[in-house]
C-alpha positions in Angstrom: 5.0 11.6 -39.3 8.6 10.6 -39.9 9.0 7.5 -37.8 11.4 4.6 -38.7 9.0 1.9 -37.4 6.4 3.1 -39.9 8.8 3.7 -42.8 9.9 0.0 -42.7 7.0 -0.6 -45.1 8.7 1.4 -47.8 11.8 -0.8 -47.5 9.8 -4.0 -48.1 8.1 -2.7 -51.3 8.4 -5.1 -54.2 6.7 -5.5 -57.6 4.0 -8.2 -57.6 4.1 -9.6 -61.1 0.9 -11.5 -60.6 -1.2 -8.4 -60.1 0.9 -5.7 -61.6 0.8 -3.9 -58.3 3.3 -3.4 -55.5 3.0 -5.5 -52.4 4.0 -4.3 -49.0 4.8 -6.1 -45.7 3.1 -4.8 -42.6 5.8 -4.2 -39.9 3.6 -4.2 -36.8 3.4 -7.9 -35.7 4.6 -11.4 -36.1 2.2 -12.1 -39.0 4.2 -9.8 -41.3 1.2 -9.8 -43.7 2.3 -9.4 -47.3 -0.4 -7.2 -48.9 -1.1 -6.4 -52.5 -2.9 -3.2 -53.2 -6.2 -3.0 -51.3 -5.5 -6.4 -49.5 -6.4 -6.5 -45.8 -4.3 -8.3 -43.2 -5.1 -11.0 -40.6 -6.3 -8.3 -38.2 -9.2 -7.3 -40.6 -8.1 -3.7 -40.4 -4.6 -3.0 -41.8 -4.5 -2.7 -45.6 -2.3 -1.6 -48.5 -3.8 1.7 -49.3 -2.2 3.9 -52.0 1.2 2.4 -51.4 1.1 2.6 -47.6 0.0 0.1 -45.0 -2.5 1.8 -42.7 -5.5 0.9 -40.6 -8.4 1.6 -43.0 -10.7 2.2 -40.1 -8.5 4.6 -38.1 -10.7 6.9 -36.1 -13.8 4.7 -36.4 -14.8 3.8 -32.9 -16.8 0.8 -31.7 -17.2 2.4 -28.3 -16.5 5.6 -26.4 -17.3 5.8 -22.7 -16.1 7.2 -19.4 -15.2 4.1 -17.3 -13.9 3.6 -13.8 -10.1 3.0 -14.0 -10.8 -0.3 -12.1 -12.7 -1.6 -15.1 -9.7 -1.7 -17.4 -8.6 -3.4 -15.0 -6.0 -1.0 -13.6 -7.1 -0.7 -9.9 -3.6 0.3 -8.8 -3.3 3.3 -11.2 -5.1 6.4 -9.9 -7.8 4.4 -8.1 -11.2 5.9 -7.9 -10.7 8.0 -11.1 -12.3 7.7 -14.5 -10.8 7.1 -17.9 -12.1 7.9 -21.4 -12.2 4.5 -23.0 -12.1 4.1 -26.8 -12.5 0.9 -28.8 -11.9 0.2 -32.5 -12.2 -2.8 -34.7 -10.1 -5.9 -35.4 -7.4 -8.0 -33.7 -4.2 -9.8 -34.7 -5.1 -12.8 -32.6 -8.0 -15.3 -33.0 -9.2 -16.4 -29.6 -12.3 -18.7 -29.6 -13.1 -17.4 -26.1 -13.0 -13.7 -27.0 -15.3 -11.6 -24.9 -15.4 -8.8 -27.6 -15.7 -10.9 -30.8 -18.3 -8.6 -32.2 -15.7 -5.9 -32.7 -12.4 -7.8 -32.7 -13.4 -10.3 -35.5 -15.7 -7.8 -37.2 -16.6 -8.0 -40.9 -15.4 -4.8 -42.5 -18.7 -3.8 -44.1 -20.2 -3.4 -40.6 -17.8 -0.5 -39.8 -18.7 1.9 -42.7 -21.5 3.6 -40.8 -19.5 4.3 -37.7 -18.6 7.9 -36.8 -15.1 9.2 -37.3 -13.1 10.9 -34.5 -9.9 12.6 -35.2 -7.1 12.5 -32.6 -7.8 16.2 -31.9 -11.6 15.6 -31.4 -10.8 12.7 -29.1 -8.5 14.8 -27.1 -11.1 17.6 -26.8 -13.6 15.1 -25.3 -11.0 13.9 -22.8 -10.3 17.4 -21.7 -14.0 18.2 -21.4 -14.5 15.3 -19.1 -11.8 16.2 -16.6 -14.4 17.7 -14.4 -16.0 14.3 -14.2 -12.9 12.7 -12.9 -11.3 11.7 -16.2 -7.5 11.4 -16.1 -6.9 10.6 -19.8 -7.5 8.2 -22.7 -7.5 4.4 -22.8 -7.6 2.3 -26.0 -9.3 -1.0 -25.2 -12.0 -3.5 -26.1 -10.5 -4.6 -29.4 -6.7 -4.9 -30.0 -5.6 -1.2 -30.1 -2.1 -1.5 -31.5 -3.3 -2.6 -34.9 -4.2 1.1 -35.1 -0.7 2.2 -34.2 -0.4 5.4 -36.2 -3.7 6.8 -34.9 -3.0 5.9 -31.3 0.6 7.3 -31.5 -0.7 10.7 -32.7 -3.5 10.7 -30.1 -1.1 9.8 -27.2 1.4 12.4 -28.3 -1.3 15.1 -28.1 -2.6 13.8 -24.8 0.8 13.8 -23.1 1.3 17.4 -24.2 -1.8 18.2 -22.2 -0.8 16.2 -19.2 -3.3 13.4 -19.7 -2.7 9.8 -18.9 -2.4 7.4 -21.8 -3.4 3.7 -21.4 -3.3 0.6 -23.5 -5.1 -2.6 -22.9 -3.4 -5.0 -25.3 -2.5 -8.6 -26.2 1.1 -7.4 -26.5 1.9 -9.4 -29.7 3.8 -6.7 -31.6 7.3 -6.1 -32.8 9.7 -4.5 -30.2 10.3 -1.5 -32.4 6.6 -0.7 -32.5 6.2 -1.3 -28.7 9.2 0.8 -27.8 7.9 3.7 -29.9 4.4 3.7 -28.4 5.9 3.1 -24.9 7.5 6.6 -25.1 4.0 8.1 -24.8 2.2 5.4 -22.8 1.8 5.9 -19.0 0.0 2.6 -18.1 -0.6 -0.8 -19.6 -2.7 -3.9 -18.9 -1.3 -6.7 -21.0 -3.1 -10.0 -21.5 -0.9 -13.0 -20.8 -3.1 -15.7 -22.3 -1.0 -18.6 -21.0 2.7 -19.3 -20.5 3.8 -21.6 -23.4 4.4 -21.2 -27.1 2.0 -23.9 -28.1 -0.9 -22.2 -26.5 -0.1 -18.9 -28.2 0.3 -20.6 -31.6 -3.2 -22.0 -31.2 -4.5 -18.4 -30.9 -2.4 -17.1 -33.8 -0.3 -15.2 -31.3 3.4 -15.1 -30.4 4.6 -16.0 -26.9 8.1 -14.4 -27.3 6.6 -11.1 -28.4 4.1 -10.8 -25.6 6.9 -11.4 -23.1 9.1 -8.8 -24.8 6.2 -6.3 -24.6 5.7 -7.0 -20.9 9.4 -6.5 -20.3 9.3 -3.1 -22.1 6.2 -1.9 -20.3 7.6 -2.9 -16.9 10.6 -0.7 -17.5 8.8 2.3 -18.8 5.3 2.7 -17.2 2.8 1.4 -14.8 2.0 -2.2 -15.7 -0.7 -4.7 -14.7 -1.0 -8.1 -16.3 -4.1 -10.3 -16.7 -4.7 -14.0 -17.4 -8.1 -15.4 -18.3 -8.1 -18.7 -16.4 -9.6 -21.3 -18.8 -9.9 -25.0 -17.7 -7.5 -27.1 -19.7 -5.7 -24.1 -21.3 -4.4 -21.7 -18.6 -5.1 -23.4 -15.3 -2.0 -25.6 -14.9 -0.5 -25.1 -11.4 3.1 -25.6 -12.5 2.7 -23.2 -15.4 1.3 -20.6 -12.9 4.4 -21.0 -10.8 6.6 -20.4 -13.8 4.5 -17.5 -15.1 4.4 -15.6 -11.8 8.0 -16.4 -11.1 8.9 -14.8 -14.4 6.8 -11.7 -13.7 8.5 -11.5 -10.2 11.9 -11.5 -11.9 10.8 -8.3 -13.7 9.2 -6.8 -10.6 7.4 -8.6 -7.8 5.2 -5.5 -7.3 3.5 -6.0 -10.8 -0.3 -6.3 -10.0 -1.5 -9.6 -11.5 -5.2 -10.3 -12.4 -6.6 -13.8 -12.6 -9.9 -13.5 -14.4 -12.5 -16.2 -14.3 -13.5 -17.7 -17.7 -17.1 -18.0 -18.8 -18.2 -19.5 -22.2 -18.0 -16.9 -25.0 -18.0 -16.7 -28.7 -17.0 -20.1 -30.2 -16.4 -21.8 -26.8 -19.6 -23.2 -25.3 -17.4 -25.7 -23.4 -15.8 -26.0 -20.9 -18.1 -24.6 -18.2 -17.0 -21.6 -16.1 -13.8 -22.0 -14.2 -14.4 -23.5 -10.8 -14.0 -21.1 -7.9 -11.7 -23.5 -6.2 -9.4 -23.4 -9.2 -9.3 -19.6 -9.0 -8.5 -19.7 -5.3 -5.8 -22.3 -5.7 -4.1 -20.4 -8.5 -4.3 -17.1 -6.5 -2.5 -18.8 -3.6 0.2 -20.1 -6.0 0.6 -16.6 -7.6 0.9 -14.9 -4.2 4.1 -17.0 -3.5 5.8 -14.8 -6.1 3.8 -11.6 -6.5 2.7 -9.1 -3.8 -0.6 -8.2 -5.5 -2.9 -10.8 -7.0 -6.5 -9.9 -7.8 -9.4 -12.3 -8.8 -11.8 -11.0 -11.4 -15.3 -12.2 -12.6 -15.8 -14.2 -9.4 
């Protein structure tokens, strides 16, 4: 595959005098991990393998299931239909409240026994399930874009067959990467964790990059946005006004999901988000956006 966003890794190659090997810089996200041979990045998945930075677990799936499109959640994109949903391993953010930590923060050794699916094999399954209401392929559960090359190839094949291509992502990736995958992506649900730089830094994310990704997706495909409402982190009313005002400046028709937090992973506290908080934030969001949906309530 001759793609400039991938070939950036060759331009960053240098001699690492401490190891005698050549280090590479991963071009995908804000971490810009500098990797000596066989080193693995922050995401637990991308590594310097044979002089190229690749996802060492490409095609290893943590989950493969036919889900209702509403579960993504994308209830405004072909409602009532099904979507073949594939999950991998790893993530470039570190959220203490992660609902899928068993696959996003996975220890690499646990993956070795997983079955491999080539893009062609995945496409075949997607086509075979059309008669069950399947409209395409979604990459979800962990952070899909750390597996950029594999997903790009899969989506290119899927679009040739007229299948829908969906990403459920944190959006913290470089614009060149996002623009390339956007050419073959028909729908997105992007997590907007909060609406300030400090909050994103606490999660090892990048606020500016997720906003850039949302802007690109809004211009190129169907987009829905989700915020997990966590007490003390993403439940500020003034911030909700700013967040939804910004989304409305892109398109007031963007469906916006407010998902109720429950303790997960490393966060046993605070307790679940009060229902009155969810209701209040929905009322605020509806001042700017036409479609606001509560989840996990």
